[in-house]
C-alpha positions in Angstrom: -25.0 -26.6 -46.7 -23.1 -24.2 -48.7 -21.3 -25.0 -51.9 -18.6 -26.1 -52.1 -19.4 -28.3 -49.2 -16.9 -29.5 -46.6 -16.7 -33.3 -46.5 -16.1 -33.3 -42.7 -19.1 -31.2 -42.1 -21.3 -33.4 -44.3 -20.1 -36.5 -42.6 -20.8 -34.9 -39.1 -24.3 -33.9 -40.2 -25.0 -37.4 -41.5 -23.8 -38.9 -38.2 -26.1 -36.6 -36.3 -29.0 -37.5 -38.6 -28.4 -41.2 -38.1 -28.2 -40.8 -34.3 -31.5 -38.9 -34.3 -33.1 -41.7 -36.3 -31.8 -44.3 -34.0 -33.0 -42.4 -30.9 -36.4 -41.9 -32.5 -36.6 -45.7 -33.2 -35.6 -46.5 -29.6 -38.2 -44.1 -28.3 -40.9 -45.6 -30.5 -40.0 -49.1 -29.1 -40.1 -47.8 -25.5 -43.5 -46.2 -26.1 -44.8 -49.5 -27.5 -43.5 -51.3 -24.4 -45.1 -48.8 -22.1 -48.4 -49.0 -23.9 -48.3 -52.8 -23.6 -47.6 -52.6 -19.9 -50.4 -50.1 -19.4 -52.8 -52.4 -21.3 -51.8 -55.2 -18.9 -52.4 -53.0 -15.9 -55.8 -51.9 -17.1 -56.7 -55.6 -17.7 -56.1 -56.2 -14.0 -58.1 -53.2 -12.8 -61.8 -53.5 -12.0 -63.8 -56.5 -10.8 -62.4 -60.0 -10.9 -65.0 -62.8 -10.8 -63.7 -65.1 -8.1 -65.4 -68.2 -6.5 -66.2 -67.5 -2.9 -65.4 -71.2 -2.0 -62.5 -72.4 -4.0 -61.1 -69.0 -4.9 -60.8 -69.8 -8.7 -61.1 -66.9 -11.1 -63.2 -66.8 -14.2 -61.4 -65.5 -17.3 -62.9 -63.7 -20.3 -63.6 -67.1 -22.0 -65.8 -68.1 -19.0 -63.1 -70.7 -17.9 -62.4 -71.1 -14.2 -58.7 -71.3 -13.2 -56.6 -71.1 -10.1 -55.6 -67.6 -8.9 -51.9 -68.4 -9.6 -52.6 -69.4 -13.2 -54.7 -66.4 -13.8 -52.2 -63.9 -12.4 -49.1 -65.7 -14.0 -50.7 -65.3 -17.4 -51.2 -61.6 -16.9 -48.2 -60.6 -14.8 -44.5 -61.2 -15.0 -44.7 -63.3 -11.8 -43.9 -66.7 -10.5 -45.4 -68.2 -7.4 -44.2 -70.2 -4.5 -46.4 -71.8 -2.0 -46.1 -72.0 1.8 -48.3 -72.1 4.8 -49.1 -69.0 6.8 -48.9 -69.2 10.6 -52.7 -69.1 11.0 -53.3 -72.0 8.6 -50.5 -73.9 10.2 -52.1 -73.5 13.6 -55.6 -74.3 12.5 -55.1 -77.1 10.0 -51.8 -78.9 10.8 -52.1 -79.0 14.6 
């Protein structure tokens, strides 16, 4: 800025500075959200210890829980239940 300064120019520069700070803050928040999502994805990668009979999954605390419970705790998902045609034919008829 040169002296004497122009009030309108100073105001415009301050607005630009505030906008840049807001954008940087928004970007920081988005990066944190992406890092959290990536951590959740990595948590679901790899081997999942599952019972071959009842299909329950063992979590990190060595607790066995239903597949739906395990996945719902790690994903933004809700489950509905139904019967597939094969099970319908073999079990219900």
